[in-house]
C-alpha positions as semicolon CSV with decimal commas, in nm:
position;residue;x (nm);y (nm);z (nm)
1;M;0,131;-6,123;-3,146
2;Q;0,117;-5,759;-3,050
3;T;-0,102;-5,623;-2,778
4;V;-0,387;-5,384;-2,844
5;R;-0,290;-5,034;-2,728
6;F;-0,428;-4,690;-2,798
7;A;-0,189;-4,399;-2,752
8;S;-0,127;-4,075;-2,938
9;A;0,216;-4,062;-3,100
10;L;0,381;-3,760;-3,261
11;V;0,410;-3,941;-3,595
12;L;0,266;-4,264;-3,725
13;S;0,589;-4,443;-3,804
14;A;0,900;-4,237;-3,761
15;G;1,105;-4,448;-3,524
16;L;1,335;-4,744;-3,582
17;A;1,049;-4,984;-3,641
18;F;1,300;-5,182;-3,601
19;A;2,589;-6,675;-3,528
20;Q;2,834;-6,669;-3,757
21;P;3,199;-6,693;-3,651
22;A;3,423;-6,397;-3,591
23;A;3,391;-6,237;-3,934
24;S;3,175;-5,926;-3,963
25;P;2,840;-5,969;-4,141
26;K;2,874;-5,840;-4,496
27;P;2,636;-5,589;-4,657
28;D;2,436;-5,696;-4,963
29;S;2,662;-5,501;-5,197
30;A;2,923;-5,229;-5,197
31;S;2,650;-4,967;-5,247
32;D;2,481;-5,093;-4,931
33;A;2,786;-5,032;-4,713
34;P;2,698;-4,819;-4,411
35;V;2,789;-4,451;-4,444
36;K;2,762;-4,213;-4,152
37;P;2,484;-3,963;-4,223
38;K;2,551;-3,592;-4,224
39;A;2,485;-3,395;-3,908
40;V;2,130;-3,274;-3,847
41;H;2,090;-2,907;-3,754
42;S;1,828;-2,701;-3,577
43;F;1,711;-2,365;-3,713
44;D;1,880;-2,412;-4,051
45;I;1,896;-2,079;-4,233
46;S;1,996;-2,248;-4,559
47;S;1,660;-2,429;-4,562
48;I;1,466;-2,103;-4,585
49;D;1,332;-1,985;-4,921
50;K;1,320;-1,608;-4,887
51;T;1,146;-1,572;-5,223
52;A;0,833;-1,715;-5,059
53;D;0,599;-1,495;-4,857
54;P;0,571;-1,627;-4,500
55;C;0,226;-1,467;-4,470
56;T;0,100;-1,657;-4,775
57;D;0,265;-1,999;-4,728
58;F;0,488;-2,025;-4,425
59;Y;0,579;-2,386;-4,500
60;A;0,717;-2,284;-4,841
61;Y;0,914;-2,007;-4,671
62;A;1,063;-2,211;-4,384
63;C;1,119;-2,533;-4,579
64;G;1,139;-2,430;-4,944
65;N;1,513;-2,468;-4,994
66;W;1,527;-2,778;-4,777
67;R;1,267;-2,945;-4,997
68;K;1,452;-2,844;-5,314
69;N;1,784;-2,973;-5,181
70;N;1,652;-3,295;-5,027
71;P;1,480;-3,513;-5,286
72;I;1,343;-3,842;-5,163
73;P;1,622;-4,104;-5,153
74;S;1,554;-4,411;-5,364
75;D;1,516;-4,628;-5,053
76;Q;1,249;-4,405;-4,898
77;S;0,888;-4,314;-4,972
78;R;0,894;-4,009;-4,747
79;W;1,195;-3,796;-4,660
80;G;1,182;-3,534;-4,386
81;R;1,361;-3,407;-4,080
82;F;1,235;-3,704;-3,879
83;N;1,394;-3,932;-4,136
84;E;1,722;-3,742;-4,121
85;L;1,745;-3,793;-3,747
86;N;1,620;-4,148;-3,780
87;E;1,903;-4,227;-4,021
88;R;2,155;-4,078;-3,780
89;N;2,020;-4,280;-3,487
90;R;2,003;-4,594;-3,697
91;Y;2,367;-4,556;-3,798
92;L;2,473;-4,514;-3,434
93;L;2,267;-4,821;-3,350
94;Y;2,426;-5,011;-3,638
95;E;2,772;-4,938;-3,498
96;E;2,663;-5,082;-3,165
97;L;2,509;-5,392;-3,325
98;D;2,807;-5,453;-3,553
99;R;3,044;-5,445;-3,255
100;A;2,818;-5,679;-3,062
101;A;2,793;-5,921;-3,353
102;N;3,174;-5,945;-3,381
103;D;3,304;-5,895;-3,029
104;P;3,033;-5,903;-2,762
105;K;3,144;-5,797;-2,415
106;T;2,832;-5,892;-2,221
107;A;2,561;-6,157;-2,236
108;L;2,317;-5,890;-2,352
109;Q;2,547;-5,786;-2,637
110;K;2,589;-6,149;-2,738
111;Q;2,212;-6,184;-2,755
112;Y;2,133;-5,881;-2,967
113;G;2,456;-5,917;-3,163
114;S;2,357;-6,270;-3,259
115;F;2,011;-6,153;-3,363
116;Y;2,163;-5,888;-3,588
117;A;2,422;-6,131;-3,728
118;A;2,151;-6,382;-3,815
119;C;1,959;-6,110;-3,997
120;M;2,265;-6,006;-4,197
121;D;2,341;-6,359;-4,318
122;T;2,180;-6,331;-4,662
123;D;2,381;-6,624;-4,802
124;L;2,213;-6,858;-4,554
125;A;1,873;-6,704;-4,622
126;N;1,914;-6,765;-4,996
127;R;2,025;-7,125;-4,943
128;L;1,725;-7,197;-4,722
129;G;1,459;-7,047;-4,948
130;D;1,119;-7,111;-4,791
131;K;1,241;-7,386;-4,558
132;P;1,219;-7,171;-4,241
133;V;0,843;-7,130;-4,283
134;L;0,763;-7,490;-4,385
135;P;0,699;-7,611;-4,027
136;V;0,429;-7,344;-3,987
137;L;0,274;-7,434;-4,322
138;A;0,273;-7,800;-4,215
139;K;0,066;-7,711;-3,908
140;I;-0,188;-7,537;-4,129
141;D;-0,194;-7,819;-4,383
142;A;-0,264;-8,065;-4,099
143;L;-0,595;-7,893;-4,013
144;N;-0,862;-8,144;-4,110
145;D;-1,171;-7,997;-3,947
146;K;-1,302;-7,647;-3,873
147;K;-1,337;-7,754;-3,511
148;G;-0,959;-7,750;-3,488
149;L;-0,934;-7,389;-3,605
150;G;-0,935;-7,240;-3,254
151;A;-0,636;-7,445;-3,141
152;L;-0,450;-7,380;-3,467
153;V;-0,500;-7,002;-3,458
154;A;-0,387;-7,000;-3,095
155;D;-0,069;-7,180;-3,197
156;L;-0,009;-6,939;-3,486
157;H;-0,071;-6,637;-3,265
158;A;0,133;-6,758;-2,970
159;H;0,429;-6,927;-3,135
160;D;0,459;-6,865;-3,507
161;N;0,446;-6,491;-3,575
162;A;0,155;-6,563;-3,810
163;N;-0,150;-6,361;-3,719
164;G;-0,487;-6,414;-3,876
165;F;-0,854;-6,335;-3,824
166;F;-0,829;-6,113;-3,513
167;E;-0,605;-5,953;-3,250
168;F;-0,591;-6,069;-2,890
169;G;-0,387;-5,886;-2,628
170;S;-0,386;-5,694;-2,303
171;S;-0,442;-5,333;-2,207
172;A;-0,529;-5,115;-1,913
173;D;-0,898;-5,125;-1,829
174;Q;-1,034;-4,784;-1,931
175;K;-1,281;-4,795;-1,642
176;N;-1,018;-4,911;-1,392
177;S;-0,684;-4,801;-1,529
178;T;-0,482;-4,964;-1,252
179;M;-0,557;-5,314;-1,383
180;E;-0,464;-5,500;-1,702
181;I;-0,744;-5,676;-1,886
182;A;-0,771;-5,904;-2,188
183;E;-0,892;-5,754;-2,515
184;A;-1,014;-5,903;-2,842
185;F;-1,016;-5,677;-3,149
186;Q;-1,067;-5,691;-3,521
187;G;-0,774;-5,790;-3,738
188;G;-0,678;-6,032;-4,012
189;L;-0,637;-5,779;-4,296
190;T;-0,323;-5,726;-4,503
191;L;-0,393;-5,408;-4,698
192;P;-0,348;-5,082;-4,503
193;D;-0,716;-5,016;-4,428
194;R;-1,066;-5,158;-4,475
195;D;-1,128;-4,898;-4,747
196;Y;-0,874;-5,072;-4,969
197;Y;-1,114;-5,367;-4,989
198;L;-1,441;-5,178;-5,001
199;L;-1,400;-4,867;-5,218
200;D;-1,468;-4,912;-5,590
201;D;-1,281;-4,614;-5,734
202;D;-1,020;-4,675;-6,002
203;R;-0,724;-4,647;-5,767
204;M;-0,851;-4,898;-5,511
205;T;-0,968;-5,137;-5,782
206;K;-0,621;-5,130;-5,934
207;I;-0,452;-5,182;-5,597
208;R;-0,671;-5,485;-5,527
209;S;-0,572;-5,628;-5,866
210;Q;-0,204;-5,570;-5,787
211;Y;-0,252;-5,721;-5,443
212;K;-0,401;-6,033;-5,596
213;E;-0,103;-6,058;-5,831
214;Y;0,124;-6,039;-5,527
215;V;-0,068;-6,313;-5,344
216;V;-0,060;-6,537;-5,652
217;S;0,314;-6,482;-5,693
218;L;0,380;-6,556;-5,325
219;F;0,193;-6,886;-5,345
220;K;0,382;-6,976;-5,663
221;L;0,714;-6,909;-5,490
222;A;0,598;-7,147;-5,217
223;G;0,543;-7,421;-5,477
224;D;0,187;-7,380;-5,605
225;N;0,116;-7,428;-5,975
226;D;-0,060;-7,146;-6,160
227;D;-0,413;-7,274;-6,110
228;K;-0,372;-7,352;-5,743
229;A;-0,203;-7,018;-5,672
230;A;-0,489;-6,832;-5,841
231;S;-0,747;-7,032;-5,647
232;E;-0,571;-6,970;-5,315
233;A;-0,543;-6,599;-5,392
234;D;-0,917;-6,584;-5,456
235;A;-0,969;-6,744;-5,114
236;V;-0,749;-6,485;-4,942
237;L;-0,929;-6,193;-5,107
238;K;-1,269;-6,343;-5,029
239;I;-1,197;-6,382;-4,657
240;E;-1,017;-6,050;-4,614
241;T;-1,292;-5,860;-4,795
242;A;-1,556;-6,017;-4,571
243;L;-1,352;-5,927;-4,261
244;A;-1,309;-5,572;-4,390
245;K;-1,686;-5,535;-4,426
246;G;-1,724;-5,630;-4,060
247;S;-1,444;-5,402;-3,939
248;M;-1,497;-5,075;-3,757
249;A;-1,373;-4,762;-3,936
250;R;-1,059;-4,587;-3,810
251;V;-1,248;-4,276;-3,707
252;D;-1,481;-4,483;-3,487
253;L;-1,187;-4,668;-3,333
254;R;-1,065;-4,333;-3,197
255;D;-1,370;-4,317;-2,969
256;P;-1,302;-4,506;-2,644
257;D;-1,674;-4,558;-2,586
258;K;-1,713;-4,737;-2,918
259;R;-1,423;-4,976;-2,859
260;Y;-1,503;-5,077;-2,501
261;H;-1,743;-5,362;-2,431
262;M;-1,657;-5,547;-2,112
263;S;-1,819;-5,887;-2,133
264;P;-1,808;-6,236;-1,988
265;V;-1,562;-6,444;-2,186
266;T;-1,853;-6,670;-2,284
267;D;-1,985;-6,385;-2,502
268;L;-1,710;-6,462;-2,752
269;G;-1,886;-6,791;-2,814
270;K;-2,217;-6,613;-2,866
271;L;-2,067;-6,375;-3,121
272;A;-1,863;-6,639;-3,304
273;P;-1,997;-6,984;-3,211
274;D;-1,821;-7,155;-3,502
275;F;-1,479;-7,072;-3,358
276;N;-1,359;-7,287;-3,066
277;W;-1,279;-7,017;-2,811
278;V;-1,214;-7,266;-2,534
279;A;-0,937;-7,426;-2,739
280;Y;-0,801;-7,086;-2,839
281;L;-0,779;-6,957;-2,483
282;Q;-0,620;-7,280;-2,367
283;G;-0,361;-7,253;-2,644
284;I;-0,233;-6,904;-2,568
285;P;-0,005;-6,817;-2,272
286;A;-0,272;-6,624;-2,081
287;P;-0,411;-6,683;-1,732
288;A;-0,770;-6,796;-1,688
289;I;-0,997;-6,524;-1,824
290;K;-1,347;-6,461;-1,694
291;T;-1,414;-6,122;-1,851
292;L;-1,258;-5,921;-2,130
293;N;-1,311;-5,622;-2,355
294;I;-1,457;-5,733;-2,685
295;G;-1,357;-5,415;-2,861
296;T;-1,533;-5,478;-3,192
297;P;-1,831;-5,713;-3,140
298;D;-1,972;-5,677;-3,492
299;F;-1,640;-5,788;-3,635
300;F;-1,658;-6,119;-3,455
301;K;-2,006;-6,177;-3,595
302;A;-1,861;-6,119;-3,941
303;M;-1,570;-6,351;-3,863
304;N;-1,815;-6,623;-3,766
305;D;-1,995;-6,582;-4,099
306;V;-1,659;-6,619;-4,275
307;I;-1,585;-6,944;-4,092
308;D;-1,937;-7,074;-4,146
309;N;-1,951;-6,990;-4,518
310;S;-1,593;-7,078;-4,617
311;S;-1,464;-7,420;-4,705
312;L;-1,185;-7,571;-4,500
313;D;-0,949;-7,532;-4,796
314;T;-1,039;-7,162;-4,828
315;I;-0,959;-7,103;-4,461
316;K;-0,632;-7,293;-4,490
317;S;-0,531;-7,085;-4,795
318;Y;-0,596;-6,768;-4,596
319;L;-0,382;-6,887;-4,306
320;R;-0,107;-7,015;-4,538
321;F;-0,083;-6,671;-4,695
322;H;-0,055;-6,495;-4,361
323;A;0,220;-6,732;-4,251
324;L;0,412;-6,681;-4,577
325;N;0,356;-6,307;-4,589
326;S;0,477;-6,240;-4,235
327;S;0,805;-6,422;-4,304
328;A;0,856;-6,317;-4,668
329;P;1,080;-6,012;-4,602
330;W;1,327;-6,240;-4,421
331;L;1,328;-6,545;-4,645
332;S;1,542;-6,575;-4,960
333;Q;1,591;-6,280;-5,193
334;D;1,308;-6,377;-5,429
335;F;1,058;-6,367;-5,142
336;A;1,202;-6,042;-5,003
337;D;1,198;-5,874;-5,346
338;L;0,839;-5,978;-5,409
339;N;0,726;-5,848;-5,071
340;F;0,909;-5,519;-5,123
341;G;0,765;-5,479;-5,471
342;F;0,409;-5,468;-5,348
343;F;0,417;-5,324;-4,997
344;K;0,686;-5,062;-5,050
345;K;0,701;-4,992;-5,422
346;T;0,337;-5,027;-5,525
347;L;0,167;-4,903;-5,209
348;Q;0,417;-4,635;-5,107
349;G;0,617;-4,545;-5,417
350;Q;0,958;-4,647;-5,280
351;D;1,195;-4,716;-5,569
352;Q;1,459;-4,938;-5,409
353;Q;1,485;-5,168;-5,113
354;S;1,666;-5,028;-4,810
355;A;2,014;-5,161;-4,742
356;R;2,016;-5,484;-4,548
357;W;2,204;-5,331;-4,255
358;K;1,931;-5,069;-4,218
359;R;1,656;-5,329;-4,218
360;C;1,842;-5,553;-3,976
361;T;1,916;-5,266;-3,741
362;A;1,548;-5,172;-3,738
363;L;1,445;-5,535;-3,692
364;T;1,679;-5,584;-3,397
365;D;1,553;-5,267;-3,232
366;A;1,193;-5,376;-3,287
367;N;1,248;-5,716;-3,124
368;L;1,514;-5,642;-2,860
369;G;1,466;-5,269;-2,818
370;E;1,533;-5,237;-2,447
371;A;1,833;-5,468;-2,471
372;V;1,991;-5,259;-2,745
373;G;1,867;-4,937;-2,589
374;Q;2,053;-4,987;-2,262
375;D;2,387;-4,952;-2,436
376;W;2,266;-4,695;-2,689
377;V;2,165;-4,437;-2,428
378;K;2,500;-4,471;-2,250
379;E;2,667;-4,345;-2,566
380;N;2,409;-4,101;-2,697
381;F;2,202;-3,952;-2,416
382;P;2,406;-3,777;-2,146
383;P;2,247;-3,699;-1,806
384;K;2,257;-3,326;-1,886
385;D;2,012;-3,374;-2,173
386;K;1,768;-3,551;-1,944
387;A;1,797;-3,275;-1,684
388;D;1,739;-3,009;-1,951
389;M;1,429;-3,192;-2,069
390;E;1,290;-3,194;-1,716
391;K;1,322;-2,814;-1,709
392;L;1,153;-2,781;-2,045
393;V;0,864;-3,001;-1,934
394;D;0,831;-2,793;-1,616
395;A;0,801;-2,478;-1,827
396;L;0,539;-2,633;-2,056
397;D;0,346;-2,771;-1,761
398;K;0,325;-2,423;-1,610
399;A;0,220;-2,272;-1,943
400;L;-0,059;-2,524;-1,999
401;G;-0,189;-2,456;-1,649
402;E;-0,199;-2,084;-1,727
403;D;-0,370;-2,150;-2,057
404;I;-0,644;-2,356;-1,891
405;S;-0,702;-2,094;-1,622
406;Q;-0,752;-1,822;-1,884
407;L;-0,983;-2,004;-2,125
408;S;-1,282;-1,783;-2,199
409;W;-1,510;-2,065;-2,313
410;M;-1,468;-2,300;-2,013
411;T;-1,647;-2,267;-1,681
412;P;-1,462;-2,274;-1,347
413;E;-1,603;-2,618;-1,265
414;T;-1,450;-2,784;-1,571
415;K;-1,132;-2,578;-1,541
416;K;-1,083;-2,717;-1,194
417;A;-1,114;-3,074;-1,325
418;A;-0,876;-3,001;-1,614
419;E;-0,619;-2,852;-1,377
420;A;-0,651;-3,159;-1,155
421;K;-0,579;-3,382;-1,455
422;L;-0,276;-3,174;-1,552
423;A;-0,142;-3,201;-1,196
424;L;-0,150;-3,581;-1,230
425;F;0,049;-3,593;-1,556
426;R;0,340;-3,834;-1,534
427;R;0,648;-3,791;-1,749
428;K;0,898;-4,038;-1,892
429;I;1,214;-3,900;-2,043
430;G;1,486;-4,080;-2,235
431;Y;1,458;-4,443;-2,129
432;P;1,289;-4,676;-1,880
433;E;1,374;-4,687;-1,512
434;N;1,346;-5,065;-1,524
435;W;1,480;-5,248;-1,828
436;R;1,311;-5,553;-1,980
437;D;1,468;-5,890;-1,902
438;Y;1,533;-6,085;-2,225
439;S;1,731;-6,367;-2,067
440;K;1,463;-6,627;-2,150
441;L;1,456;-6,537;-2,519
442;E;1,663;-6,783;-2,720
443;V;1,853;-6,626;-3,010
444;K;2,050;-6,827;-3,268
445;R;2,305;-6,684;-3,512
446;D;2,186;-6,916;-3,790
447;D;1,808;-6,896;-3,759
448;L;1,662;-6,554;-3,839
449;V;1,303;-6,661;-3,901
450;G;1,319;-6,883;-3,594
451;N;1,447;-6,585;-3,394
452;L;1,150;-6,381;-3,515
453;R;0,906;-6,652;-3,414
454;R;1,067;-6,691;-3,073
455;A;1,078;-6,314;-3,022
456;D;0,710;-6,286;-3,112
457;A;0,627;-6,572;-2,876
458;F;0,831;-6,404;-2,603
459;E;0,646;-6,075;-2,656
460;T;0,307;-6,246;-2,667
461;A;0,372;-6,433;-2,342
462;W;0,491;-6,111;-2,179
463;E;0,185;-5,915;-2,289
464;L;-0,071;-6,181;-2,206
465;G;0,098;-6,252;-1,875
466;K;-0,007;-5,906;-1,759
467;I;-0,377;-5,991;-1,766
468;G;-0,532;-5,964;-1,423
469;K;-0,228;-5,786;-1,278
470;P;-0,175;-5,420;-1,182
471;V;-0,064;-5,191;-1,463
472;D;0,309;-5,123;-1,467
473;E;0,316;-4,743;-1,479
474;K;0,687;-4,742;-1,561
475;E;0,653;-4,949;-1,876
476;W;0,745;-4,786;-2,209
477;G;0,576;-4,824;-2,546
478;M;0,875;-4,708;-2,754
479;T;1,241;-4,801;-2,761
480;P;1,509;-4,549;-2,655
481;P;1,650;-4,473;-3,005
482;T;1,302;-4,401;-3,148
483;V;1,245;-4,063;-3,313
484;N;0,895;-4,014;-3,178
485;A;0,697;-3,928;-2,865
486;Y;0,355;-4,022;-2,731
487;Y;0,081;-3,962;-2,478
488;D;-0,084;-4,262;-2,312
489;P;-0,436;-4,170;-2,194
490;S;-0,476;-4,474;-1,968
491;N;-0,157;-4,384;-1,781
492;N;-0,201;-4,008;-1,826
493;D;0,168;-3,985;-1,908
494;I;0,386;-3,813;-2,168
495;N;0,679;-4,008;-2,311
496;F;0,991;-3,878;-2,486
497;P;1,247;-4,139;-2,599
498;A;1,612;-4,035;-2,611
499;G;1,603;-4,073;-2,988
500;I;1,400;-3,759;-3,043
501;L;1,593;-3,547;-2,794
502;Q;1,851;-3,447;-3,056
503;P;1,869;-3,182;-3,332
504;P;1,654;-3,061;-3,502
505;F;1,428;-3,098;-3,198
506;Y;1,671;-3,021;-2,918
507;D;2,016;-2,863;-2,940
508;D;2,189;-2,736;-2,626
509;T;2,401;-2,500;-2,837
510;K;2,095;-2,303;-2,951
511;D;1,895;-2,028;-2,783
512;A;1,572;-2,099;-2,600
513;A;1,358;-1,984;-2,893
514;V;1,491;-2,261;-3,115
515;N;1,445;-2,537;-2,858
516;F;1,098;-2,423;-2,757
517;G;1,001;-2,417;-3,125
518;G;1,135;-2,771;-3,167
519;I;1,113;-3,002;-2,869
520;G;0,903;-2,750;-2,676
521;V;0,619;-2,782;-2,926
522;V;0,662;-3,161;-2,918
523;I;0,617;-3,155;-2,540
524;G;0,317;-2,925;-2,572
525;H;0,174;-3,150;-2,842
526;E;0,183;-3,457;-2,618
527;M;0,041;-3,264;-2,323
528;T;-0,245;-3,135;-2,536
529;H;-0,331;-3,494;-2,632
530;G;-0,459;-3,526;-2,278
531;F;-0,723;-3,270;-2,375
532;D;-0,799;-3,353;-2,739
533;D;-1,126;-3,512;-2,855
534;E;-1,010;-3,857;-2,741
535;G;-0,779;-3,782;-2,447
536;S;-1,032;-3,545;-2,294
537;K;-1,260;-3,840;-2,226
538;Y;-1,009;-3,976;-1,974
539;D;-0,965;-3,830;-1,628
540;G;-0,637;-3,771;-1,448
541;H;-0,621;-4,132;-1,331
542;G;-0,661;-4,269;-1,683
543;N;-1,025;-4,370;-1,656
544;V;-1,288;-4,284;-1,914
545;Q;-1,518;-4,054;-1,725
546;Q;-1,724;-3,743;-1,797
547;W;-1,544;-3,466;-1,609
548;W;-1,687;-3,188;-1,824
549;T;-2,009;-2,998;-1,774
550;P;-2,245;-3,058;-2,068
551;N;-2,221;-2,696;-2,180
552;D;-1,841;-2,699;-2,172
553;R;-1,834;-3,020;-2,371
554;A;-2,063;-2,865;-2,630
555;A;-1,834;-2,561;-2,652
556;F;-1,534;-2,789;-2,692
557;D;-1,706;-2,990;-2,968
558;Q;-1,794;-2,669;-3,150
559;R;-1,432;-2,555;-3,147
560;T;-1,293;-2,891;-3,255
561;G;-1,561;-2,897;-3,526
562;C;-1,393;-2,588;-3,667
563;E;-1,068;-2,788;-3,697
564;V;-1,251;-3,080;-3,860
565;N;-1,380;-2,851;-4,133
566;E;-1,055;-2,659;-4,170
567;Y;-0,825;-2,959;-4,209
568;G;-1,087;-3,149;-4,407
569;S;-1,049;-2,883;-4,677
570;F;-0,674;-2,945;-4,717
571;E;-0,578;-3,147;-5,025
572;P;-0,237;-3,318;-5,002
573;V;-0,274;-3,482;-5,344
574;P;-0,510;-3,389;-5,627
575;G;-0,860;-3,520;-5,569
576;Q;-0,796;-3,645;-5,216
577;K;-0,861;-3,431;-4,910
578;L;-0,763;-3,501;-4,552
579;N;-1,013;-3,669;-4,323
580;G;-1,071;-3,396;-4,066
581;K;-1,222;-3,640;-3,818
582;L;-0,939;-3,894;-3,846
583;T;-0,673;-3,624;-3,798
584;L;-0,864;-3,423;-3,535
585;G;-0,669;-3,540;-3,230
586;E;-0,330;-3,471;-3,385
587;N;-0,440;-3,137;-3,529
588;T;-0,572;-3,030;-3,189
589;A;-0,242;-3,135;-3,030
590;D;-0,042;-2,941;-3,290
591;N;-0,245;-2,626;-3,237
592;G;-0,243;-2,652;-2,859
593;G;0,122;-2,752;-2,849
594;I;0,248;-2,446;-3,031
595;R;0,041;-2,211;-2,816
596;I;0,164;-2,341;-2,483
597;A;0,525;-2,371;-2,607
598;Y;0,510;-2,008;-2,717
599;R;0,365;-1,904;-2,382
600;A;0,640;-2,097;-2,203
601;L;0,907;-1,933;-2,418
602;M;0,779;-1,585;-2,341
603;S;0,795;-1,662;-1,969
604;V;1,150;-1,797;-1,996
605;L;1,269;-1,496;-2,197
606;A;1,114;-1,261;-1,940
607;E;1,298;-1,446;-1,663
608;Q;1,627;-1,424;-1,854
609;G;1,590;-1,046;-1,887
610;G;1,843;-0,829;-2,063
611;D;1,826;-0,855;-2,441
612;A;1,676;-1,205;-2,440
613;K;1,344;-1,084;-2,585
614;T;1,505;-0,868;-2,854
615;K;1,822;-1,060;-2,946
616;K;1,826;-1,144;-3,315
617;V;1,998;-1,442;-3,475
618;D;2,070;-1,413;-3,848
619;G;1,828;-1,123;-3,853
620;Y;1,540;-1,310;-3,692
621;T;1,373;-1,214;-3,364
622;P;1,321;-1,481;-3,094
623;E;0,954;-1,507;-3,198
624;Q;1,052;-1,566;-3,560
625;Q;1,318;-1,819;-3,460
626;F;1,054;-2,005;-3,262
627;F;0,816;-2,038;-3,557
628;I;1,089;-2,123;-3,807
629;S;1,226;-2,389;-3,574
630;F;0,876;-2,533;-3,540
631;A;0,813;-2,539;-3,914
632;Q;1,149;-2,693;-4,000
633;V;1,073;-2,997;-3,789
634;W;0,808;-3,077;-4,053
635;C;1,010;-3,016;-4,371
636;E;0,950;-3,319;-4,592
637;N;0,893;-3,463;-4,937
638;R;0,654;-3,753;-5,002
639;T;0,585;-3,979;-5,296
640;D;0,237;-3,946;-5,441
641;A;0,162;-4,307;-5,350
642;Y;0,267;-4,254;-4,990
643;S;0,054;-3,941;-4,964
644;R;-0,252;-4,122;-5,094
645;M;-0,200;-4,409;-4,850
646;A;-0,142;-4,171;-4,559
647;V;-0,476;-3,997;-4,619
648;K;-0,645;-4,329;-4,542
649;V;-0,437;-4,454;-4,250
650;D;-0,242;-4,171;-4,086
651;P;-0,416;-3,970;-3,811
652;H;-0,151;-3,700;-3,864
653;S;-0,170;-3,430;-4,129
654;P;0,123;-3,398;-4,373
655;G;0,403;-3,161;-4,279
656;R;0,274;-2,876;-4,496
657;F;-0,059;-2,871;-4,314
658;R;0,086;-2,942;-3,971
659;T;0,280;-2,619;-4,027
660;N;0,039;-2,390;-4,212
661;G;-0,274;-2,520;-4,043
662;T;-0,119;-2,451;-3,705
663;V;0,030;-2,106;-3,760
664;Q;-0,277;-1,976;-3,941
665;N;-0,474;-2,045;-3,623
666;F;-0,229;-1,852;-3,404
667;D;-0,230;-1,472;-3,435
668;E;0,108;-1,446;-3,261
669;F;0,262;-1,593;-3,574
670;G;0,108;-1,322;-3,790
671;K;0,232;-1,056;-3,552
672;A;0,586;-1,200;-3,555
673;F;0,608;-1,183;-3,935
674;G;0,409;-0,865;-3,990
675;C;0,115;-1,036;-4,159
676;K;-0,217;-0,860;-4,205
677;K;-0,557;-0,996;-4,108
678;G;-0,714;-1,168;-4,405
679;Q;-0,387;-1,305;-4,544
680;P;-0,373;-1,687;-4,575
681;M;-0,153;-1,732;-4,268
682;M;-0,359;-1,487;-4,061
683;P;-0,726;-1,550;-4,143
684;N;-1,009;-1,352;-3,989
685;N;-1,168;-1,653;-3,816
686;P;-0,901;-1,894;-3,691
687;C;-0,985;-2,219;-3,513
688;V;-0,886;-2,208;-3,146
689;V;-0,939;-2,481;-2,887
690;W;-0,657;-2,474;-2,630
């Protein structure tokens, strides 16, 4: 079971969300054989469409040819520069895992090599069918009284990689960020968002019908006859719909005040008296808990109504489905194909399943990330790159400080507090100082689903074991090969895995303008998260505290309100506009990030002297290189289905609007490309926060 964490990442899911004797594990088919991806380049002139007007649609200009020449591969639902780099990193990780599976040199390599080998053994998976999940289903079938539900759910959460009803984990206390506390949050849904259960438009109604077909088919694969499968599917939809009605909306979950309710542990029993919390807490590997954050109290009231109003058989059907569904991608081919058909093809528009080696590489990284990552960074992240990143962060840190000091709308009192927070920023670059110890995790080369259950149990015990202890400030929330970055408000730190510190984001063969437009804006983005609508509620020590004057806060809200309206007018797919409130934090970070990266670049070019500020590359000035480099990070194509899903669940705007929405708010862009006030990319009234 995963812990409950709130951090601001650069993208929603761009990273690697990821025994047999001596012979190498075989791919599913010849077409699935690993092929080394092409090199990824920064500031790619061939990607530019010079027939487009940069002052009308800069995204079309910077990315037009890239989009024409890079259709979405059949095994993807979105294809962009992040994906290009992700594929490169995944291939390099595959090479490491394949070597470890065949000829491990260390105990660590034997462990993650065996995990990967077990995943690649599709012949065994097909022979076993649903047998690996039968022991979990037997536990559920043995439930003979609702009073036993607490103990059963604890067992499923702690040992069986089968979550249901709610989430229980650990997190830093937002009023005392030095300590880890227990947290209980809403959960138990399968569709991407509560809206999928509650909205009655044609699209959502159709998706619910397709979802029910999937649930029926999954139960039939597990041995149900037609009537029983249909009845069990009705039970699943009934419970999940009721839980969705009691769930807090995504926009509200972004507000730390709305998701923080420190309470005596006995309050769980008051909110949901029909669930045996004593048995649950005794059944999970957590220390004795006296108080906890009940993040979504109304949800637990709704959960209690579900338990009270549902028959025992209905509840068991719901839990059976969650157990089957969590294992389905890794059971026999019929289960995996069924799972892919709904979650990837129907919901996201992906035509074909990804090659097995890709899925197994991602799965190994997801479950043994810091084991795999130790060897990966030795091969792919030289010390020079880390040192260069430190210099870049220094430059951005200085630029943000200058930006704060010169804000016209903020009073000296609040500026002083903002500068104090900036001074306390911590940075993590590349990989952890202290690696996780996986020695107690048992991995077998012939038991993939068992490995997943044991890995989940290992992770759950690790997370819950933190409760009541000091926060480990050196802990990472992403694995080293991940193509992503994040800001953690409770730690007030910015985090850049080695995986993203490659082209097109960072390239030591390119001029400063290109790198500041790529990784520089990424750094600025994460820094600005400390001062967006959510991060700005935390002080420099990671505690939620009002460090603004009321007037400054009102001025801030007015400026971010401009962004809400601006981005809320963007329409990524016909008839569906972005949610300006859901995407506000990321939009603010994009807009602030490009401003401080540009300021930092100008300072660096001034320090370099000579022709640094006038030197052209392929006919482009340093300022133009900066903006093109920034835009090309976001070149992408998306399926219509993925775009429609992302509007509901992704707090990030699509690449087109991350580019155009940002540059149209920054007059320096218009100056660089000779735009005139009133043109689309240089409007008369831009939104400006930081």
